[in-house]
C-alpha positions as a printed NumPy array, in Angstrom:
array([[ 25.31 ,  41.997,  75.595],
       [ 22.978,  40.528,  78.187],
       [ 19.339,  41.416,  77.886],
       [ 16.763,  42.639,  80.315],
       [ 17.955,  46.126,  81.187],
       [ 15.419,  48.211,  83.095],
       [ 14.98 ,  51.248,  80.859],
       [ 14.299,  54.77 ,  82.108],
       [ 10.702,  55.99 ,  81.671],
       [ 11.587,  58.515,  78.985],
       [  9.404,  61.529,  78.236],
       [ 10.751,  61.527,  74.669],
       [ 11.978,  58.318,  73.034],
       [ 15.107,  57.846,  70.961],
       [ 13.633,  58.523,  67.503],
       [ 10.829,  60.868,  68.578],
       [ 10.789,  64.168,  66.709],
       [ 10.166,  67.353,  68.674],
       [  8.337,  70.551,  67.685],
       [ 10.829,  73.209,  66.631],
       [ 10.495,  75.361,  69.741],
       [ 10.828,  72.406,  72.103],
       [ 13.785,  71.041,  70.129],
       [ 15.567,  74.398,  70.531],
       [ 14.861,  74.443,  74.287],
       [ 16.218,  70.946,  74.812],
       [ 19.107,  71.67 ,  72.46 ],
       [ 19.993,  74.678,  74.613],
       [ 19.774,  72.553,  77.758],
       [ 22.383,  70.165,  76.356],
       [ 24.408,  73.152,  75.167],
       [ 24.554,  74.657,  78.649],
       [ 26.029,  71.431,  79.997],
       [ 28.35 ,  70.861,  77.039],
       [ 29.596,  74.324,  76.011],
       [ 31.524,  75.234,  79.187],
       [ 33.387,  71.903,  79.056],
       [ 34.153,  72.47 ,  75.39 ],
       [ 35.364,  75.987,  76.214],
       [ 37.66 ,  74.77 ,  78.977],
       [ 39.15 ,  71.967,  76.855],
       [ 39.675,  74.355,  73.952],
       [ 41.4  ,  76.895,  76.227],
       [ 43.697,  74.198,  77.622],
       [ 44.637,  73.03 ,  74.113],
       [ 45.336,  76.609,  73.032],
       [ 47.582,  77.071,  76.078],
       [ 49.495,  73.886,  75.21 ],
       [ 50.092,  75.337,  71.752],
       [ 51.017,  78.761,  73.222],
       [ 48.58 ,  80.587,  70.935],
       [ 48.099,  84.353,  71.093],
       [ 44.705,  85.994,  71.77 ],
       [ 43.593,  86.198,  68.117],
       [ 44.813,  82.695,  67.261],
       [ 43.136,  81.374,  70.414],
       [ 39.813,  82.946,  69.373],
       [ 40.027,  81.409,  65.889],
       [ 40.984,  78.048,  67.424],
       [ 37.841,  78.112,  69.585],
       [ 35.628,  79.046,  66.628],
       [ 37.   ,  76.169,  64.55 ],
       [ 36.458,  73.826,  67.52 ],
       [ 32.82 ,  74.93 ,  67.778],
       [ 32.332,  74.308,  64.055],
       [ 33.845,  70.828,  64.193],
       [ 31.861,  69.803,  67.275],
       [ 28.64 ,  71.168,  65.791],
       [ 29.133,  69.371,  62.492],
       [ 30.096,  66.078,  64.159],
       [ 27.221,  66.146,  66.669],
       [ 24.714,  66.871,  63.902],
       [ 26.009,  64.167,  61.543],
       [ 26.404,  61.565,  64.298],
       [ 22.827,  61.971,  65.532],
       [ 21.421,  61.783,  62.009],
       [ 23.701,  59.29 ,  60.245],
       [ 26.265,  57.875,  62.701],
       [ 25.506,  56.256,  66.052],
       [ 22.078,  58.005,  66.072],
       [ 22.108,  58.435,  69.835],
       [ 21.735,  61.491,  72.121],
       [ 25.479,  62.008,  72.503],
       [ 27.475,  65.215,  72.196],
       [ 30.749,  65.064,  70.272],
       [ 33.542,  67.115,  71.816],
       [ 37.356,  67.278,  71.978],
       [ 38.796,  63.966,  73.214],
       [ 40.76 ,  64.142,  76.467],
       [ 43.111,  61.381,  75.272],
       [ 43.971,  63.442,  72.186],
       [ 44.383,  66.562,  74.304],
       [ 47.015,  64.788,  76.397],
       [ 48.789,  63.704,  73.205],
       [ 48.688,  67.245,  71.905],
       [ 50.522,  68.36 ,  75.032],
       [ 53.287,  65.795,  74.57 ],
       [ 53.693,  66.38 ,  70.816],
       [ 53.391,  70.201,  70.999],
       [ 57.193,  70.738,  70.792],
       [ 57.126,  69.169,  67.303],
       [ 54.693,  71.855,  66.124],
       [ 51.07 ,  72.004,  65.022],
       [ 51.997,  70.585,  61.603],
       [ 53.147,  67.303,  63.199],
       [ 50.097,  67.243,  65.468],
       [ 47.79 ,  67.638,  62.468],
       [ 49.552,  64.838,  60.589],
       [ 49.316,  62.464,  63.564],
       [ 45.645,  63.349,  64.095],
       [ 44.821,  62.596,  60.458],
       [ 46.572,  59.189,  60.506],
       [ 44.825,  58.231,  63.761],
       [ 41.471,  59.325,  62.356],
       [ 42.012,  57.274,  59.19 ],
       [ 42.746,  54.157,  61.267],
       [ 39.5  ,  54.62 ,  63.196],
       [ 37.597,  55.218,  59.949],
       [ 39.012,  51.947,  58.617],
       [ 37.948,  50.061,  61.755],
       [ 34.392,  51.324,  61.526],
       [ 34.127,  50.841,  57.765],
       [ 35.238,  47.2  ,  57.999],
       [ 32.524,  46.583,  60.645],
       [ 34.935,  45.112,  63.153],
       [ 32.861,  46.135,  66.167],
       [ 30.44 ,  43.2  ,  65.879],
       [ 33.212,  40.995,  67.237],
       [ 33.594,  43.199,  70.313],
       [ 29.956,  43.758,  71.339],
       [ 29.621,  40.417,  73.238],
       [ 32.363,  41.602,  75.592],
       [ 30.063,  44.276,  77.023],
       [ 28.04 ,  42.385,  79.621],
       [ 25.866,  43.981,  82.293],
       [ 28.803,  44.129,  84.698],
       [ 31.059,  45.795,  82.12 ],
       [ 28.427,  48.393,  81.183],
       [ 27.647,  49.097,  84.838],
       [ 31.323,  49.62 ,  85.64 ],
       [ 31.623,  52.005,  82.675],
       [ 28.741,  54.104,  83.998],
       [ 30.228,  54.219,  87.488],
       [ 33.691,  55.066,  86.161],
       [ 32.346,  57.915,  84.049],
       [ 30.752,  59.461,  87.128],
       [ 33.69 ,  58.875,  89.473],
       [ 36.607,  59.75 ,  87.195],
       [ 35.09 ,  63.121,  86.333],
       [ 35.195,  64.209,  89.998],
       [ 38.83 ,  65.469,  89.934],
       [ 37.807,  67.835,  87.122],
       [ 34.574,  68.952,  88.806],
       [ 36.034,  69.56 ,  92.271],
       [ 38.1  ,  72.693,  91.416],
       [ 35.038,  74.135,  89.665],
       [ 32.734,  73.39 ,  92.607],
       [ 34.989,  75.055,  95.165],
       [ 35.834,  78.087,  93.001],
       [ 39.476,  77.51 ,  92.113],
       [ 40.806,  80.016,  89.567],
       [ 43.922,  82.093,  88.866],
       [ 43.118,  84.624,  91.59 ],
       [ 41.813,  82.051,  94.086],
       [ 44.106,  79.   ,  93.782],
       [ 42.878,  77.675,  97.156],
       [ 39.198,  77.989,  96.257],
       [ 36.432,  79.969,  97.978],
       [ 34.107,  78.678, 100.734],
       [ 31.317,  80.943,  99.43 ],
       [ 31.42 ,  79.311,  95.98 ],
       [ 31.414,  75.837,  97.506],
       [ 28.465,  76.724,  99.759],
       [ 26.465,  78.054,  96.805],
       [ 27.358,  74.931,  94.798],
       [ 25.983,  72.677,  97.544],
       [ 22.782,  74.733,  97.737],
       [ 22.374,  74.577,  93.948],
       [ 22.927,  70.8  ,  93.873],
       [ 20.21 ,  70.385,  96.523],
       [ 17.845,  72.624,  94.532],
       [ 18.472,  70.67 ,  91.318],
       [ 17.925,  67.365,  93.115],
       [ 14.571,  68.592,  94.423],
       [ 13.576,  69.978,  91.003],
       [ 14.512,  66.723,  89.324],
       [ 12.26 ,  64.718,  91.614],
       [  9.411,  67.167,  92.303],
       [  8.787,  68.832,  88.952],
       [  6.435,  67.148,  86.501],
       [  5.833,  67.069,  82.759],
       [  7.932,  69.274,  80.521],
       [  9.341,  71.209,  83.467],
       [ 10.931,  67.974,  84.703],
       [ 12.628,  67.413,  81.355],
       [ 14.081,  70.939,  81.56 ],
       [ 15.26 ,  70.609,  85.165],
       [ 18.974,  71.049,  84.373],
       [ 18.233,  73.998,  82.093],
       [ 16.182,  75.665,  84.827],
       [ 18.809,  74.799,  87.434],
       [ 21.598,  76.396,  85.414],
       [ 19.495,  79.52 ,  84.886],
       [ 18.619,  79.756,  88.581],
       [ 22.237,  79.087,  89.555],
       [ 23.489,  81.851,  87.28 ],
       [ 21.07 ,  84.328,  88.9  ],
       [ 22.104,  83.12 ,  92.37 ],
       [ 25.817,  83.547,  91.647],
       [ 25.192,  86.956,  90.042],
       [ 23.441,  88.081,  93.241],
       [ 26.672,  87.378,  95.126],
       [ 28.815,  89.206,  92.556],
       [ 30.208,  86.002,  91.031],
       [ 29.142,  86.606,  87.408],
       [ 31.638,  88.573,  85.285],
       [ 30.191,  90.267,  82.18 ],
       [ 32.657,  93.158,  82.091],
       [ 34.077,  92.297,  78.659],
       [ 30.804,  91.639,  76.843],
       [ 30.752,  95.083,  75.162],
       [ 34.194,  94.555,  73.581],
       [ 33.216,  91.262,  71.908],
       [ 32.023,  91.603,  68.264],
       [ 28.628,  90.183,  67.352],
       [ 29.759,  88.322,  64.232],
       [ 33.213,  87.035,  63.27 ],
       [ 34.594,  84.461,  60.822],
       [ 37.501,  82.269,  62.012],
       [ 40.807,  83.706,  60.859],
       [ 42.562,  81.551,  59.816],
       [ 39.697,  79.278,  58.831],
       [ 41.877,  76.118,  58.883],
       [ 45.082,  74.831,  60.413],
       [ 48.629,  74.587,  59.021],
       [ 49.543,  72.11 ,  56.308],
       [ 49.967,  68.678,  58.011],
       [ 53.407,  67.091,  58.279],
       [ 54.039,  63.377,  58.876],
       [ 56.156,  62.866,  61.981],
       [ 56.801,  59.28 ,  63.157],
       [ 56.61 ,  60.078,  66.875],
       [ 53.378,  62.022,  66.399],
       [ 51.888,  59.229,  64.261],
       [ 52.65 ,  56.55 ,  66.869],
       [ 51.398,  58.723,  69.713],
       [ 48.099,  59.649,  68.066],
       [ 47.516,  56.124,  66.72 ],
       [ 47.713,  54.781,  70.285],
       [ 45.577,  57.647,  71.528],
       [ 42.902,  56.775,  68.986],
       [ 42.729,  53.33 ,  70.57 ],
       [ 41.64 ,  55.195,  73.686],
       [ 39.146,  57.147,  71.57 ],
       [ 37.822,  53.829,  70.23 ],
       [ 37.338,  52.51 ,  73.759],
       [ 35.742,  55.781,  74.87 ],
       [ 33.34 ,  55.603,  71.929],
       [ 32.458,  52.007,  72.753],
       [ 31.895,  52.96 ,  76.382],
       [ 29.658,  55.917,  75.512],
       [ 27.535,  54.035,  72.975],
       [ 27.18 ,  50.789,  74.935],
       [ 26.389,  52.524,  78.241],
       [ 23.726,  54.83 ,  76.752],
       [ 22.071,  52.284,  74.438],
       [ 20.247,  50.278,  77.143],
       [ 19.031,  53.487,  78.803],
       [ 17.315,  54.759,  75.638],
       [ 16.376,  51.277,  74.363],
       [ 18.595,  51.434,  71.271],
       [ 18.887,  48.297,  69.14 ],
       [ 21.559,  47.106,  66.687],
       [ 24.319,  48.494,  68.887],
       [ 27.051,  46.89 ,  66.773],
       [ 26.025,  48.764,  63.613],
       [ 25.644,  51.983,  65.614],
       [ 29.213,  51.529,  66.826],
       [ 30.51 ,  50.87 ,  63.313],
       [ 28.906,  54.031,  61.952],
       [ 29.847,  56.07 ,  65.004],
       [ 33.491,  54.991,  64.871],
       [ 33.747,  55.623,  61.145],
       [ 32.422,  59.159,  61.546],
       [ 34.623,  59.763,  64.599],
       [ 37.537,  58.845,  62.323],
       [ 36.284,  61.363,  59.772],
       [ 36.176,  63.897,  62.596],
       [ 39.839,  63.161,  63.324],
       [ 40.766,  63.881,  59.713],
       [ 38.766,  67.129,  59.754],
       [ 40.388,  68.097,  63.061],
       [ 43.834,  67.556,  61.566],
       [ 42.967,  69.76 ,  58.595],
       [ 41.348,  72.351,  60.844],
       [ 44.206,  72.451,  63.316],
       [ 42.049,  71.522,  66.349],
       [ 41.538,  68.527,  68.642],
       [ 39.661,  65.469,  67.294],
       [ 36.269,  64.644,  68.779],
       [ 34.736,  61.702,  70.617],
       [ 31.144,  60.997,  71.76 ],
       [ 31.069,  62.333,  75.318],
       [ 30.258,  59.914,  78.115],
       [ 28.181,  62.168,  80.397],
       [ 24.998,  61.633,  78.374],
       [ 23.568,  58.731,  80.451],
       [ 23.404,  60.963,  83.505],
       [ 21.818,  63.85 ,  81.612],
       [ 19.25 ,  61.559,  79.955],
       [ 18.435,  59.939,  83.287],
       [ 17.797,  63.281,  84.974],
       [ 15.892,  64.989,  82.143],
       [ 14.19 ,  61.853,  80.703],
       [ 14.841,  63.312,  77.232],
       [ 16.151,  60.419,  75.151],
       [ 15.48 ,  61.745,  71.654],
       [ 18.533,  62.125,  69.455],
       [ 16.976,  65.088,  67.669],
       [ 17.512,  67.273,  70.734],
       [ 21.234,  66.755,  70.098],
       [ 20.755,  67.496,  66.397],
       [ 19.443,  70.887,  67.495],
       [ 22.482,  71.28 ,  69.761],
       [ 24.815,  70.585,  66.844],
       [ 23.119,  73.171,  64.633],
       [ 23.223,  75.754,  67.442],
       [ 26.954,  75.076,  67.886],
       [ 27.583,  75.73 ,  64.19 ],
       [ 25.702,  79.033,  64.399],
       [ 27.457,  80.028,  67.614],
       [ 30.819,  79.656,  65.899],
       [ 29.999,  82.903,  64.068],
       [ 28.126,  84.789,  66.842],
       [ 30.858,  85.626,  69.297],
       [ 28.84 ,  87.808,  71.673],
       [ 26.2  ,  85.108,  72.277],
       [ 28.933,  82.522,  72.794],
       [ 30.617,  84.8  ,  75.312],
       [ 27.392,  85.18 ,  77.296],
       [ 26.876,  81.418,  77.408],
       [ 30.452,  80.67 ,  78.408],
       [ 30.268,  83.359,  81.102],
       [ 28.052,  81.043,  83.192],
       [ 30.077,  80.364,  86.357],
       [ 32.016,  77.107,  86.294],
       [ 30.518,  76.108,  89.658],
       [ 26.996,  76.273,  88.202],
       [ 27.951,  73.943,  85.361],
       [ 29.76 ,  71.591,  87.736],
       [ 26.697,  71.46 ,  89.984],
       [ 24.502,  70.468,  87.048],
       [ 26.971,  67.784,  85.962],
       [ 27.271,  66.421,  89.502],
       [ 23.488,  66.121,  89.74 ],
       [ 23.437,  64.223,  86.452],
       [ 26.304,  61.966,  87.516],
       [ 24.512,  61.122,  90.777],
       [ 21.629,  59.713,  88.758],
       [ 24.096,  57.873,  86.534],
       [ 25.631,  56.091,  89.538],
       [ 22.19 ,  54.745,  90.387],
       [ 21.666,  53.516,  86.835],
       [ 25.085,  51.828,  86.829],
       [ 24.378,  49.991,  90.091],
       [ 20.983,  48.902,  88.776],
       [ 22.497,  47.45 ,  85.597],
       [ 25.228,  45.583,  87.51 ],
       [ 22.551,  43.795,  89.566],
       [ 20.299,  43.293,  86.544],
       [ 20.431,  39.479,  86.716],
       [ 18.353,  39.482,  89.902],
       [ 20.769,  37.106,  91.64 ],
       [ 22.915,  38.131,  94.629],
       [ 26.408,  39.237,  93.666],
       [ 29.17 ,  36.742,  94.43 ],
       [ 32.755,  37.28 ,  95.59 ],
       [ 33.809,  36.938,  91.977],
       [ 31.429,  39.771,  90.974],
       [ 32.775,  41.98 ,  93.766],
       [ 36.288,  41.69 ,  92.315],
       [ 35.155,  42.183,  88.708],
       [ 33.339,  45.377,  89.666],
       [ 35.419,  46.72 ,  92.563],
       [ 38.993,  46.435,  91.284],
       [ 38.386,  48.271,  87.958],
       [ 36.511,  51.069,  89.724],
       [ 39.227,  51.592,  92.348],
       [ 42.088,  51.338,  89.843],
       [ 40.256,  53.574,  87.363],
       [ 39.822,  56.287,  89.972],
       [ 43.49 ,  55.911,  90.949],
       [ 44.544,  56.22 ,  87.303],
       [ 43.051,  59.692,  87.119],
       [ 44.84 ,  60.725,  90.341],
       [ 48.389,  59.735,  89.358],
       [ 50.784,  62.59 ,  90.261],
       [ 52.565,  64.489,  87.52 ],
       [ 55.97 ,  63.51 ,  88.931],
       [ 55.093,  59.85 ,  88.342],
       [ 53.661,  60.457,  84.871],
       [ 56.831,  62.254,  83.837],
       [ 58.655,  58.924,  84.231],
       [ 56.267,  57.156,  81.843],
       [ 56.881,  57.062,  78.059],
       [ 54.908,  59.837,  76.393],
       [ 52.957,  57.464,  74.166],
       [ 51.548,  55.702,  77.252],
       [ 50.544,  58.766,  79.267],
       [ 47.137,  59.242,  77.601],
       [ 46.29 ,  55.614,  78.426],
       [ 47.361,  55.175,  82.052],
       [ 46.211,  58.663,  83.114],
       [ 42.705,  58.072,  81.737],
       [ 40.693,  56.463,  84.55 ],
       [ 37.947,  55.307,  82.196],
       [ 40.42 ,  53.489,  79.943],
       [ 42.265,  51.87 ,  82.865],
       [ 39.043,  50.703,  84.483],
       [ 37.504,  49.469,  81.246],
       [ 40.554,  47.437,  80.267],
       [ 40.651,  45.897,  83.761],
       [ 36.953,  44.99 ,  83.868],
       [ 37.236,  43.319,  80.445],
       [ 40.324,  41.396,  81.579],
       [ 38.706,  40.23 ,  84.82 ],
       [ 35.281,  39.482,  83.322],
       [ 36.467,  37.511,  80.305],
       [ 39.948,  36.184,  81.161],
       [ 41.206,  36.13 ,  84.737],
       [ 37.871,  35.534,  86.491],
       [ 35.875,  34.199,  83.566],
       [ 32.796,  32.228,  84.608],
       [ 32.982,  28.556,  83.862],
       [ 30.371,  27.391,  81.387],
       [ 28.407,  24.256,  82.166]])
């Protein structure tokens, strides 16, 4: 990887330990950004599996436990970066296609895919791939992360739900106001308040939406305070060839997603020895796949929205995420608190993520131009084509995807994967720079 990245002026560095109270505050800030996404992904997976209310509740609790354990272990022993570990979208798409074969087949495929990733990380194969991630590749990854998440954020920002399938102008107007407020807070606040800007923005947004009657807490009294997942694990795994092939290919996407997350965040927080971080991170992500198969949930991957959050908050310490992981584990048993946190309006969360992604776009552009030389026509193609095709990949209509083999759907419908594969192909093969 090329050197000379301009790092963010972090308030807390990568390995800096925080006082307990401050660690909890920053852990909650990450949780507020991460938990609603986790909740939505978990609900979608449960719908794919056609689970009943009680089974859906247990599924969500087991998902919280897995994500909490993986985030904690990854920040302490794995990649050791401020990354949250949550259900992988590529695996979620596979779950949808394999669902007719039953949860037993899904669990078996998830375990085999996880073991393959564990093997890759344990054999330290990533050191051969690190040189592929030049400034242009990393910059494109950052831009793709921000742009390909827009189709998922848009329905949240405009208030689309079951009762309002066309959205609501009021919700969109409040979202725009909240984004403007967060942008001002991010740039005008100082000291510790600046590092908590997203946390404060989410809190203010929740109050704002509640004032307009857009916060629903009607069911909070019916939710028990404490509950243990029942069942506490998934069905006994069954080896199914179609499921094994599908999830093995999907874990290639997980591998690429992990590489993208680690390599794009590392220069921002000044992390060294990226190859060994990748090896450890991939190995533990593979372990997470095995645990997910046994637990009957979706395997995890280091989430790629961290660069934007770190850029906005200037909190680069991995121990803030350790706190988040521990809180997630505790929340798995405290249902009423989890309900209150997940009751935050989707538009508020989307506004916070959009603010973070705006900062990430700036970081990506800065890294692409890191060499200090004007970009050439060759650079325009290397950067532009993957970004455009990546965005298009995430917008492919369902009617088209239904004509594609099931094992390929998680790849071509993932804009980040499409764009990353294209930028690597253009940068190192088709438009490779001639060496003198």
